[in-house]
BAFI-225113 format. One record per residue (C-alpha): residue number from 1; residue in one letter; x, y negated, z. Coordinates in nm, 3 decimals, padded with zeros to 5 digits. Example, Ala and Ser with C-alpha at 12.3 -4.5 7.8 and 13.67 -1.06 7.14 Angstrom:
BEGIN
<senu lumvex="1" drense="A" X="01.230" Y="00.450" Z="00.780"/>
<senu lumvex="2" drense="S" X="01.367" Y="00.106" Z="00.714"/>
END
This chain:
BEGIN
<senu lumvex="1" drense="M" X="01.406" Y="01.843" Z="-00.654"/>
<senu lumvex="2" drense="A" X="01.576" Y="01.660" Z="-00.970"/>
<senu lumvex="3" drense="D" X="01.307" Y="01.822" Z="-01.208"/>
<senu lumvex="4" drense="I" X="01.031" Y="01.711" Z="-01.002"/>
<senu lumvex="5" drense="I" X="01.154" Y="01.382" Z="-00.969"/>
<senu lumvex="6" drense="S" X="01.211" Y="01.344" Z="-01.336"/>
<senu lumvex="7" drense="D" X="00.849" Y="01.467" Z="-01.367"/>
<senu lumvex="8" drense="I" X="00.716" Y="01.193" Z="-01.156"/>
<senu lumvex="9" drense="Q" X="00.920" Y="00.928" Z="-01.287"/>
<senu lumvex="10" drense="T" X="00.784" Y="01.013" Z="-01.674"/>
<senu lumvex="11" drense="N" X="00.466" Y="00.976" Z="-01.539"/>
<senu lumvex="12" drense="H" X="00.532" Y="00.601" Z="-01.366"/>
<senu lumvex="13" drense="R" X="00.646" Y="00.501" Z="-01.708"/>
<senu lumvex="14" drense="Q" X="00.345" Y="00.627" Z="-01.911"/>
<senu lumvex="15" drense="M" X="00.143" Y="00.454" Z="-01.649"/>
<senu lumvex="16" drense="A" X="00.353" Y="00.110" Z="-01.619"/>
<senu lumvex="17" drense="T" X="00.234" Y="00.106" Z="-02.041"/>
<senu lumvex="18" drense="L" X="-00.121" Y="00.113" Z="-01.925"/>
<senu lumvex="19" drense="E" X="-00.145" Y="-00.094" Z="-01.603"/>
<senu lumvex="20" drense="R" X="-00.099" Y="-00.509" Z="-01.642"/>
<senu lumvex="21" drense="P" X="00.029" Y="-00.681" Z="-01.349"/>
<senu lumvex="22" drense="K" X="-00.226" Y="-00.838" Z="-01.160"/>
<senu lumvex="23" drense="K" X="-00.176" Y="-01.239" Z="-01.130"/>
<senu lumvex="24" drense="L" X="-00.146" Y="-01.339" Z="-00.789"/>
<senu lumvex="25" drense="K" X="-00.408" Y="-01.589" Z="-00.619"/>
<senu lumvex="26" drense="I" X="-00.348" Y="-01.917" Z="-00.516"/>
<senu lumvex="27" drense="L" X="-00.581" Y="-02.157" Z="-00.350"/>
<senu lumvex="28" drense="V" X="-00.610" Y="-02.548" Z="-00.417"/>
<senu lumvex="29" drense="V" X="-00.704" Y="-02.793" Z="-00.167"/>
<senu lumvex="30" drense="D" X="-00.809" Y="-03.152" Z="-00.248"/>
<senu lumvex="31" drense="D" X="-01.120" Y="-03.382" Z="-00.157"/>
<senu lumvex="32" drense="E" X="-01.106" Y="-03.586" Z="-00.520"/>
<senu lumvex="33" drense="P" X="-01.258" Y="-03.381" Z="-00.769"/>
<senu lumvex="34" drense="D" X="-01.030" Y="-03.519" Z="-01.054"/>
<senu lumvex="35" drense="N" X="-00.709" Y="-03.403" Z="-00.867"/>
<senu lumvex="36" drense="L" X="-00.865" Y="-03.092" Z="-00.790"/>
<senu lumvex="37" drense="D" X="-00.957" Y="-02.992" Z="-01.122"/>
<senu lumvex="38" drense="L" X="-00.615" Y="-03.084" Z="-01.250"/>
<senu lumvex="39" drense="L" X="-00.483" Y="-02.866" Z="-01.004"/>
<senu lumvex="40" drense="Y" X="-00.688" Y="-02.598" Z="-01.125"/>
<senu lumvex="41" drense="R" X="-00.597" Y="-02.665" Z="-01.517"/>
<senu lumvex="42" drense="T" X="-00.230" Y="-02.682" Z="-01.413"/>
<senu lumvex="43" drense="F" X="-00.214" Y="-02.314" Z="-01.280"/>
<senu lumvex="44" drense="R" X="-00.503" Y="-02.126" Z="-01.437"/>
<senu lumvex="45" drense="R" X="-00.285" Y="-01.937" Z="-01.693"/>
<senu lumvex="46" drense="D" X="-00.036" Y="-01.808" Z="-01.464"/>
<senu lumvex="47" drense="F" X="-00.254" Y="-01.754" Z="-01.122"/>
<senu lumvex="48" drense="N" X="-00.584" Y="-01.653" Z="-01.040"/>
<senu lumvex="49" drense="V" X="-00.688" Y="-02.029" Z="-00.894"/>
<senu lumvex="50" drense="L" X="-00.947" Y="-02.052" Z="-00.621"/>
<senu lumvex="51" drense="K" X="-01.075" Y="-02.409" Z="-00.539"/>
<senu lumvex="52" drense="A" X="-01.189" Y="-02.599" Z="-00.248"/>
<senu lumvex="53" drense="D" X="-01.277" Y="-02.952" Z="-00.168"/>
<senu lumvex="54" drense="S" X="-01.220" Y="-02.981" Z="00.192"/>
<senu lumvex="55" drense="G" X="-01.019" Y="-02.777" Z="00.458"/>
<senu lumvex="56" drense="I" X="-01.345" Y="-02.636" Z="00.633"/>
<senu lumvex="57" drense="N" X="-01.450" Y="-02.493" Z="00.280"/>
<senu lumvex="58" drense="A" X="-01.117" Y="-02.383" Z="00.209"/>
<senu lumvex="59" drense="L" X="-01.124" Y="-02.146" Z="00.510"/>
<senu lumvex="60" drense="E" X="-01.453" Y="-02.041" Z="00.421"/>
<senu lumvex="61" drense="V" X="-01.279" Y="-01.927" Z="00.064"/>
<senu lumvex="62" drense="L" X="-01.021" Y="-01.755" Z="00.260"/>
<senu lumvex="63" drense="A" X="-01.248" Y="-01.549" Z="00.480"/>
<senu lumvex="64" drense="L" X="-01.458" Y="-01.419" Z="00.136"/>
<senu lumvex="65" drense="E" X="-01.133" Y="-01.404" Z="-00.067"/>
<senu lumvex="66" drense="G" X="-00.868" Y="-01.274" Z="00.187"/>
<senu lumvex="67" drense="E" X="-00.492" Y="-01.369" Z="00.168"/>
<senu lumvex="68" drense="V" X="-00.335" Y="-01.567" Z="-00.118"/>
<senu lumvex="69" drense="A" X="-00.022" Y="-01.587" Z="-00.227"/>
<senu lumvex="70" drense="V" X="00.019" Y="-01.978" Z="-00.201"/>
<senu lumvex="71" drense="I" X="-00.217" Y="-02.248" Z="-00.088"/>
<senu lumvex="72" drense="I" X="-00.166" Y="-02.594" Z="-00.216"/>
<senu lumvex="73" drense="S" X="-00.335" Y="-02.875" Z="-00.001"/>
<senu lumvex="74" drense="D" X="-00.365" Y="-03.235" Z="00.005"/>
<senu lumvex="75" drense="Q" X="-00.275" Y="-03.401" Z="00.305"/>
<senu lumvex="76" drense="R" X="-00.498" Y="-03.723" Z="00.348"/>
<senu lumvex="77" drense="M" X="-00.874" Y="-03.512" Z="00.348"/>
<senu lumvex="78" drense="P" X="-01.182" Y="-03.642" Z="00.553"/>
<senu lumvex="79" drense="E" X="-01.283" Y="-03.418" Z="00.838"/>
<senu lumvex="80" drense="M" X="-00.950" Y="-03.223" Z="00.880"/>
<senu lumvex="81" drense="K" X="-00.589" Y="-03.334" Z="00.773"/>
<senu lumvex="82" drense="G" X="-00.406" Y="-03.073" Z="00.528"/>
<senu lumvex="83" drense="T" X="-00.149" Y="-02.998" Z="00.778"/>
<senu lumvex="84" drense="E" X="-00.409" Y="-02.931" Z="01.047"/>
<senu lumvex="85" drense="F" X="-00.579" Y="-02.688" Z="00.795"/>
<senu lumvex="86" drense="L" X="-00.262" Y="-02.523" Z="00.665"/>
<senu lumvex="87" drense="S" X="-00.234" Y="-02.455" Z="01.082"/>
<senu lumvex="88" drense="K" X="-00.508" Y="-02.281" Z="01.101"/>
<senu lumvex="89" drense="T" X="-00.447" Y="-02.016" Z="00.830"/>
<senu lumvex="90" drense="V" X="-00.084" Y="-01.901" Z="01.003"/>
<senu lumvex="91" drense="P" X="-00.228" Y="-01.660" Z="01.233"/>
<senu lumvex="92" drense="Q" X="-00.462" Y="-01.444" Z="00.984"/>
<senu lumvex="93" drense="F" X="-00.211" Y="-01.508" Z="00.677"/>
<senu lumvex="94" drense="P" X="00.141" Y="-01.526" Z="00.803"/>
<senu lumvex="95" drense="D" X="00.283" Y="-01.466" Z="00.485"/>
<senu lumvex="96" drense="T" X="00.142" Y="-01.710" Z="00.249"/>
<senu lumvex="97" drense="V" X="00.355" Y="-01.988" Z="00.131"/>
<senu lumvex="98" drense="R" X="00.193" Y="-02.313" Z="00.220"/>
<senu lumvex="99" drense="I" X="00.250" Y="-02.660" Z="00.015"/>
<senu lumvex="100" drense="I" X="00.126" Y="-02.981" Z="00.129"/>
<senu lumvex="101" drense="L" X="00.051" Y="-03.306" Z="-00.144"/>
<senu lumvex="102" drense="T" X="00.104" Y="-03.635" Z="00.052"/>
<senu lumvex="103" drense="G" X="00.074" Y="-03.998" Z="-00.071"/>
<senu lumvex="104" drense="F" X="00.142" Y="-04.151" Z="00.255"/>
<senu lumvex="105" drense="T" X="00.448" Y="-04.155" Z="00.497"/>
<senu lumvex="106" drense="D" X="00.318" Y="-03.916" Z="00.749"/>
<senu lumvex="107" drense="I" X="00.643" Y="-03.828" Z="00.873"/>
<senu lumvex="108" drense="E" X="00.552" Y="-03.715" Z="01.225"/>
<senu lumvex="109" drense="D" X="00.277" Y="-03.446" Z="01.099"/>
<senu lumvex="110" drense="L" X="00.471" Y="-03.322" Z="00.800"/>
<senu lumvex="111" drense="V" X="00.811" Y="-03.271" Z="01.023"/>
<senu lumvex="112" drense="E" X="00.572" Y="-03.120" Z="01.314"/>
<senu lumvex="113" drense="A" X="00.417" Y="-02.863" Z="01.041"/>
<senu lumvex="114" drense="I" X="00.744" Y="-02.779" Z="00.860"/>
<senu lumvex="115" drense="N" X="00.930" Y="-02.706" Z="01.192"/>
<senu lumvex="116" drense="A" X="00.661" Y="-02.480" Z="01.305"/>
<senu lumvex="117" drense="G" X="00.703" Y="-02.280" Z="01.005"/>
<senu lumvex="118" drense="Q" X="00.334" Y="-02.368" Z="00.862"/>
<senu lumvex="119" drense="V" X="00.456" Y="-02.594" Z="00.550"/>
<senu lumvex="120" drense="Y" X="00.709" Y="-02.459" Z="00.277"/>
<senu lumvex="121" drense="K" X="00.749" Y="-02.782" Z="00.092"/>
<senu lumvex="122" drense="Y" X="00.585" Y="-03.126" Z="00.053"/>
<senu lumvex="123" drense="I" X="00.520" Y="-03.295" Z="-00.258"/>
<senu lumvex="124" drense="T" X="00.467" Y="-03.644" Z="-00.255"/>
<senu lumvex="125" drense="K" X="00.197" Y="-03.810" Z="-00.474"/>
<senu lumvex="126" drense="P" X="00.154" Y="-03.876" Z="-00.759"/>
<senu lumvex="127" drense="W" X="00.319" Y="-03.558" Z="-00.842"/>
<senu lumvex="128" drense="D" X="00.458" Y="-03.426" Z="-01.166"/>
<senu lumvex="129" drense="P" X="00.299" Y="-03.105" Z="-01.320"/>
<senu lumvex="130" drense="G" X="00.649" Y="-02.972" Z="-01.402"/>
<senu lumvex="131" drense="E" X="00.819" Y="-03.017" Z="-01.072"/>
<senu lumvex="132" drense="L" X="00.505" Y="-02.879" Z="-00.869"/>
<senu lumvex="133" drense="K" X="00.489" Y="-02.586" Z="-01.115"/>
<senu lumvex="134" drense="A" X="00.875" Y="-02.499" Z="-01.029"/>
<senu lumvex="135" drense="V" X="00.791" Y="-02.545" Z="-00.672"/>
<senu lumvex="136" drense="V" X="00.508" Y="-02.288" Z="-00.690"/>
<senu lumvex="137" drense="Q" X="00.654" Y="-02.041" Z="-00.875"/>
<senu lumvex="138" drense="R" X="00.952" Y="-02.036" Z="-00.630"/>
<senu lumvex="139" drense="A" X="00.685" Y="-02.023" Z="-00.347"/>
<senu lumvex="140" drense="A" X="00.526" Y="-01.735" Z="-00.518"/>
<senu lumvex="141" drense="E" X="00.851" Y="-01.539" Z="-00.567"/>
<senu lumvex="142" drense="T" X="00.919" Y="-01.576" Z="-00.176"/>
<senu lumvex="143" drense="Y" X="00.549" Y="-01.469" Z="-00.132"/>
<senu lumvex="144" drense="D" X="00.624" Y="-01.162" Z="-00.337"/>
<senu lumvex="145" drense="L" X="00.965" Y="-01.107" Z="-00.132"/>
<senu lumvex="146" drense="L" X="00.826" Y="-01.125" Z="00.207"/>
<senu lumvex="147" drense="K" X="00.529" Y="-00.884" Z="00.103"/>
<senu lumvex="148" drense="Q" X="00.806" Y="-00.626" Z="-00.032"/>
<senu lumvex="149" drense="R" X="01.013" Y="-00.677" Z="00.288"/>
<senu lumvex="150" drense="T" X="00.702" Y="-00.577" Z="00.508"/>
<senu lumvex="151" drense="E" X="00.603" Y="-00.295" Z="00.290"/>
<senu lumvex="152" drense="E" X="00.954" Y="-00.136" Z="00.299"/>
<senu lumvex="153" drense="L" X="00.954" Y="-00.219" Z="00.710"/>
<senu lumvex="154" drense="R" X="00.620" Y="-00.044" Z="00.721"/>
<senu lumvex="155" drense="R" X="00.763" Y="00.270" Z="00.519"/>
<senu lumvex="156" drense="A" X="01.070" Y="00.258" Z="00.706"/>
<senu lumvex="157" drense="N" X="00.869" Y="00.312" Z="01.041"/>
<senu lumvex="158" drense="A" X="00.631" Y="00.529" Z="00.917"/>
<senu lumvex="159" drense="Q" X="00.878" Y="00.774" Z="00.765"/>
<senu lumvex="160" drense="M" X="01.064" Y="00.747" Z="01.112"/>
<senu lumvex="161" drense="S" X="00.698" Y="00.855" Z="01.282"/>
<senu lumvex="162" drense="L" X="00.670" Y="01.164" Z="01.014"/>
<senu lumvex="163" drense="L" X="01.016" Y="01.300" Z="01.089"/>
<senu lumvex="164" drense="T" X="00.961" Y="01.231" Z="01.488"/>
<senu lumvex="165" drense="V" X="00.637" Y="01.418" Z="01.453"/>
<senu lumvex="166" drense="L" X="00.779" Y="01.718" Z="01.233"/>
<senu lumvex="167" drense="V" X="01.113" Y="01.731" Z="01.502"/>
<senu lumvex="168" drense="Q" X="00.872" Y="01.742" Z="01.808"/>
<senu lumvex="169" drense="V" X="00.659" Y="02.003" Z="01.668"/>
<senu lumvex="170" drense="T" X="00.957" Y="02.227" Z="01.571"/>
<senu lumvex="171" drense="Q" X="01.050" Y="02.224" Z="01.905"/>
<senu lumvex="172" drense="A" X="00.745" Y="02.247" Z="02.120"/>
<senu lumvex="173" drense="A" X="00.479" Y="02.389" Z="01.903"/>
<senu lumvex="174" drense="Q" X="00.307" Y="02.707" Z="02.072"/>
<senu lumvex="175" drense="N" X="-00.019" Y="02.714" Z="01.855"/>
<senu lumvex="176" drense="L" X="-00.024" Y="02.722" Z="01.460"/>
<senu lumvex="177" drense="E" X="-00.376" Y="02.589" Z="01.464"/>
<senu lumvex="178" drense="A" X="-00.284" Y="02.286" Z="01.689"/>
<senu lumvex="179" drense="I" X="00.019" Y="02.170" Z="01.482"/>
<senu lumvex="180" drense="L" X="-00.158" Y="02.136" Z="01.146"/>
<senu lumvex="181" drense="T" X="-00.361" Y="01.803" Z="01.203"/>
<senu lumvex="182" drense="P" X="-00.069" Y="01.604" Z="01.360"/>
<senu lumvex="183" drense="I" X="00.156" Y="01.699" Z="01.039"/>
<senu lumvex="184" drense="A" X="-00.138" Y="01.590" Z="00.838"/>
<senu lumvex="185" drense="T" X="-00.187" Y="01.310" Z="00.999"/>
<senu lumvex="186" drense="A" X="00.165" Y="01.178" Z="00.986"/>
<senu lumvex="187" drense="F" X="00.196" Y="01.240" Z="00.644"/>
<senu lumvex="188" drense="C" X="-00.094" Y="01.044" Z="00.534"/>
<senu lumvex="189" drense="D" X="00.040" Y="00.745" Z="00.762"/>
<senu lumvex="190" drense="S" X="00.345" Y="00.802" Z="00.620"/>
<senu lumvex="191" drense="F" X="00.278" Y="00.753" Z="00.251"/>
<senu lumvex="192" drense="A" X="-00.027" Y="00.541" Z="00.300"/>
<senu lumvex="193" drense="A" X="-00.254" Y="00.801" Z="00.134"/>
<senu lumvex="194" drense="D" X="-00.653" Y="00.840" Z="00.210"/>
<senu lumvex="195" drense="A" X="-00.651" Y="01.221" Z="00.276"/>
<senu lumvex="196" drense="C" X="-00.418" Y="01.498" Z="00.389"/>
<senu lumvex="197" drense="I" X="-00.461" Y="01.867" Z="00.365"/>
<senu lumvex="198" drense="L" X="-00.238" Y="02.097" Z="00.523"/>
<senu lumvex="199" drense="Q" X="-00.351" Y="02.452" Z="00.475"/>
<senu lumvex="200" drense="L" X="-00.185" Y="02.786" Z="00.494"/>
<senu lumvex="201" drense="L" X="-00.180" Y="03.068" Z="00.242"/>
<senu lumvex="202" drense="E" X="-00.142" Y="03.450" Z="00.283"/>
<senu lumvex="203" drense="D" X="-00.046" Y="03.666" Z="-00.032"/>
<senu lumvex="204" drense="Q" X="-00.070" Y="03.342" Z="-00.218"/>
<senu lumvex="205" drense="I" X="-00.444" Y="03.293" Z="-00.134"/>
<senu lumvex="206" drense="L" X="-00.564" Y="03.007" Z="00.070"/>
<senu lumvex="207" drense="T" X="-00.704" Y="03.091" Z="00.407"/>
<senu lumvex="208" drense="A" X="-00.919" Y="02.917" Z="00.631"/>
<senu lumvex="209" drense="T" X="-00.658" Y="02.759" Z="00.844"/>
<senu lumvex="210" drense="Q" X="-00.608" Y="02.456" Z="00.768"/>
<senu lumvex="211" drense="G" X="-00.518" Y="02.057" Z="00.920"/>
<senu lumvex="212" drense="L" X="-00.719" Y="01.768" Z="00.750"/>
<senu lumvex="213" drense="Y" X="-00.695" Y="01.383" Z="00.814"/>
<senu lumvex="214" drense="F" X="-00.887" Y="01.141" Z="00.632"/>
<senu lumvex="215" drense="A" X="-00.797" Y="00.771" Z="00.668"/>
<senu lumvex="216" drense="D" X="-01.186" Y="00.670" Z="00.584"/>
<senu lumvex="217" drense="G" X="-01.487" Y="00.893" Z="00.600"/>
<senu lumvex="218" drense="S" X="-01.448" Y="01.261" Z="00.506"/>
<senu lumvex="219" drense="I" X="-01.365" Y="01.428" Z="00.210"/>
<senu lumvex="220" drense="P" X="-01.441" Y="01.778" Z="00.138"/>
<senu lumvex="221" drense="N" X="-01.159" Y="02.051" Z="00.103"/>
<senu lumvex="222" drense="W" X="-01.166" Y="02.119" Z="-00.262"/>
<senu lumvex="223" drense="L" X="-00.819" Y="02.272" Z="-00.299"/>
<senu lumvex="224" drense="G" X="-00.948" Y="02.637" Z="-00.397"/>
<senu lumvex="225" drense="Q" X="-01.096" Y="02.464" Z="-00.713"/>
<senu lumvex="226" drense="D" X="-00.839" Y="02.243" Z="-00.782"/>
<senu lumvex="227" drense="P" X="-00.606" Y="02.281" Z="-01.108"/>
<senu lumvex="228" drense="L" X="-00.302" Y="02.142" Z="-00.936"/>
<senu lumvex="229" drense="A" X="-00.330" Y="02.309" Z="-00.619"/>
<senu lumvex="230" drense="S" X="-00.348" Y="02.610" Z="-00.826"/>
<senu lumvex="231" drense="E" X="-00.043" Y="02.573" Z="-01.012"/>
<senu lumvex="232" drense="A" X="00.144" Y="02.481" Z="-00.727"/>
<senu lumvex="233" drense="I" X="00.075" Y="02.818" Z="-00.559"/>
<senu lumvex="234" drense="A" X="00.137" Y="03.001" Z="-00.879"/>
<senu lumvex="235" drense="T" X="00.458" Y="02.851" Z="-00.966"/>
<senu lumvex="236" drense="G" X="00.553" Y="02.735" Z="-00.631"/>
<senu lumvex="237" drense="K" X="00.638" Y="02.380" Z="-00.796"/>
<senu lumvex="238" drense="V" X="00.508" Y="02.026" Z="-00.660"/>
<senu lumvex="239" drense="Q" X="00.207" Y="01.948" Z="-00.914"/>
<senu lumvex="240" drense="V" X="00.138" Y="01.585" Z="-00.930"/>
<senu lumvex="241" drense="S" X="-00.117" Y="01.336" Z="-01.086"/>
<senu lumvex="242" drense="L" X="-00.063" Y="00.976" Z="-01.015"/>
<senu lumvex="243" drense="N" X="-00.336" Y="00.860" Z="-01.247"/>
<senu lumvex="244" drense="V" X="-00.628" Y="01.123" Z="-01.274"/>
<senu lumvex="245" drense="A" X="-00.840" Y="00.909" Z="-01.466"/>
<senu lumvex="246" drense="K" X="-00.540" Y="00.895" Z="-01.757"/>
<senu lumvex="247" drense="D" X="-00.486" Y="01.266" Z="-01.691"/>
<senu lumvex="248" drense="S" X="-00.632" Y="01.506" Z="-01.969"/>
<senu lumvex="249" drense="K" X="-00.616" Y="01.816" Z="-01.768"/>
<senu lumvex="250" drense="L" X="-00.826" Y="01.673" Z="-01.444"/>
<senu lumvex="251" drense="K" X="-01.014" Y="01.349" Z="-01.582"/>
<senu lumvex="252" drense="G" X="-01.338" Y="01.569" Z="-01.611"/>
<senu lumvex="253" drense="V" X="-01.277" Y="01.780" Z="-01.287"/>
<senu lumvex="254" drense="T" X="-01.598" Y="01.741" Z="-01.093"/>
<senu lumvex="255" drense="H" X="-01.465" Y="01.690" Z="-00.755"/>
<senu lumvex="256" drense="Y" X="-01.225" Y="01.428" Z="-00.832"/>
<senu lumvex="257" drense="Q" X="-01.535" Y="01.199" Z="-00.947"/>
<senu lumvex="258" drense="E" X="-01.743" Y="01.310" Z="-00.634"/>
<senu lumvex="259" drense="S" X="-01.441" Y="01.223" Z="-00.437"/>
<senu lumvex="260" drense="G" X="-01.331" Y="00.932" Z="-00.563"/>
<senu lumvex="261" drense="I" X="-00.982" Y="01.061" Z="-00.546"/>
<senu lumvex="262" drense="Q" X="-00.739" Y="00.899" Z="-00.816"/>
<senu lumvex="263" drense="A" X="-00.382" Y="01.040" Z="-00.754"/>
<senu lumvex="264" drense="H" X="-00.319" Y="01.378" Z="-00.606"/>
<senu lumvex="265" drense="L" X="00.017" Y="01.543" Z="-00.502"/>
<senu lumvex="266" drense="V" X="00.050" Y="01.892" Z="-00.399"/>
<senu lumvex="267" drense="I" X="00.348" Y="02.019" Z="-00.223"/>
<senu lumvex="268" drense="P" X="00.426" Y="02.389" Z="-00.167"/>
<senu lumvex="269" drense="V" X="00.558" Y="02.476" Z="00.206"/>
<senu lumvex="270" drense="T" X="00.806" Y="02.733" Z="00.141"/>
<senu lumvex="271" drense="Y" X="01.057" Y="02.889" Z="00.391"/>
<senu lumvex="272" drense="R" X="01.314" Y="03.141" Z="00.274"/>
<senu lumvex="273" drense="N" X="01.112" Y="03.209" Z="-00.080"/>
<senu lumvex="274" drense="E" X="00.822" Y="03.258" Z="00.100"/>
<senu lumvex="275" drense="M" X="00.521" Y="03.041" Z="00.040"/>
<senu lumvex="276" drense="L" X="00.351" Y="02.945" Z="00.391"/>
<senu lumvex="277" drense="G" X="00.126" Y="02.740" Z="00.245"/>
<senu lumvex="278" drense="V" X="00.065" Y="02.381" Z="00.058"/>
<senu lumvex="279" drense="L" X="00.042" Y="02.002" Z="00.138"/>
<senu lumvex="280" drense="S" X="-00.203" Y="01.762" Z="-00.030"/>
<senu lumvex="281" drense="L" X="-00.186" Y="01.392" Z="-00.008"/>
<senu lumvex="282" drense="Q" X="-00.464" Y="01.250" Z="-00.172"/>
<senu lumvex="283" drense="W" X="-00.513" Y="00.883" Z="-00.283"/>
<senu lumvex="284" drense="K" X="-00.822" Y="00.670" Z="-00.417"/>
<senu lumvex="285" drense="Q" X="-00.605" Y="00.436" Z="-00.620"/>
<senu lumvex="286" drense="P" X="-00.356" Y="00.527" Z="-00.898"/>
<senu lumvex="287" drense="S" X="-00.025" Y="00.567" Z="-00.685"/>
<senu lumvex="288" drense="F" X="00.358" Y="00.524" Z="-00.738"/>
<senu lumvex="289" drense="L" X="00.614" Y="00.694" Z="-00.539"/>
<senu lumvex="290" drense="R" X="00.984" Y="00.592" Z="-00.541"/>
<senu lumvex="291" drense="E" X="01.263" Y="00.822" Z="-00.538"/>
<senu lumvex="292" drense="D" X="01.352" Y="00.802" Z="-00.165"/>
<senu lumvex="293" drense="E" X="00.996" Y="00.897" Z="-00.103"/>
<senu lumvex="294" drense="L" X="01.033" Y="01.204" Z="-00.292"/>
<senu lumvex="295" drense="N" X="01.344" Y="01.278" Z="-00.139"/>
<senu lumvex="296" drense="L" X="01.166" Y="01.246" Z="00.210"/>
<senu lumvex="297" drense="I" X="00.865" Y="01.471" Z="00.107"/>
<senu lumvex="298" drense="H" X="01.147" Y="01.760" Z="-00.004"/>
<senu lumvex="299" drense="L" X="01.285" Y="01.703" Z="00.364"/>
<senu lumvex="300" drense="S" X="00.971" Y="01.692" Z="00.514"/>
<senu lumvex="301" drense="A" X="00.800" Y="01.996" Z="00.353"/>
<senu lumvex="302" drense="E" X="01.130" Y="02.195" Z="00.454"/>
<senu lumvex="303" drense="L" X="01.076" Y="02.094" Z="00.833"/>
<senu lumvex="304" drense="V" X="00.706" Y="02.174" Z="00.820"/>
<senu lumvex="305" drense="A" X="00.794" Y="02.531" Z="00.667"/>
<senu lumvex="306" drense="I" X="01.021" Y="02.574" Z="01.002"/>
<senu lumvex="307" drense="A" X="00.767" Y="02.448" Z="01.225"/>
<senu lumvex="308" drense="L" X="00.541" Y="02.683" Z="01.074"/>
<senu lumvex="309" drense="T" X="00.777" Y="02.988" Z="01.107"/>
<senu lumvex="310" drense="S" X="00.906" Y="02.908" Z="01.453"/>
<senu lumvex="311" drense="T" X="00.528" Y="02.861" Z="01.553"/>
<senu lumvex="312" drense="H" X="00.441" Y="03.196" Z="01.382"/>
<senu lumvex="313" drense="Y" X="00.757" Y="03.352" Z="01.543"/>
<senu lumvex="314" drense="H" X="00.658" Y="03.245" Z="01.888"/>
<senu lumvex="315" drense="Q" X="00.285" Y="03.368" Z="01.871"/>
<senu lumvex="316" drense="A" X="00.393" Y="03.696" Z="01.748"/>
<senu lumvex="317" drense="K" X="00.599" Y="03.749" Z="02.052"/>
<senu lumvex="318" drense="I" X="00.317" Y="03.660" Z="02.292"/>
END
């Protein structure tokens, strides 16, 4: 297992030198063109800045662009106040951090918005560019932290569900074919994969017995022609490519291009030195796997092997 982790961590470092971090998106909203342009110029170097000249137009921008890290809105605008606009963004984008700009003493509106969790901070006009940049930077860091914690919670819940499914099928399964798709589905959900295939082996040859799960549409099962799967079967070791487009061994392989798969992990499922099958996790974007995820994969593959063995034994007795 240590060798597997070392190999994938090396792949991570290679990818890190090739991938530049994307700028976070922020939205600036002001009905005065000069102020809107100044806000854009203030932040365009550090962020991907979207603009809107009213609350109504800003809602349209969000509907088109999706979630942004930070919204900076003027308070006094025609048709819709800044606090009213910001309150409308909370249900769909709860993690977005909201900042209000005000030149008036709208204390009641501001206090209500802040207490309701709709506004992170308010800045009085005329605002100082240095102060505003510092506030927005802290807001962006807060957004990053919120997204990180949300993702960690999602992963923890998915991983608990994975282990629960594996334990349940190990205890209760009576039909070998019936347990394969639930296992593939649980792996796909746990590791946010786009596809997962659990396919059995006989004498180190892939059989027709398999469980498949596709998060979106359908991807043909090409494991029989796949170099990574062949290597995993031949060596009994995990094989991985976390960025197929940068992998000289795979970038010309037709089925990767046709399916759109950009990352692929193949795990041999082994019980007492007997290889029972392979588990294939596939992503349509270059992927990263943390050490705790790799450890969970290792543990889960062992549980899958136990489930397959116990189910096969049960069937043999019937």
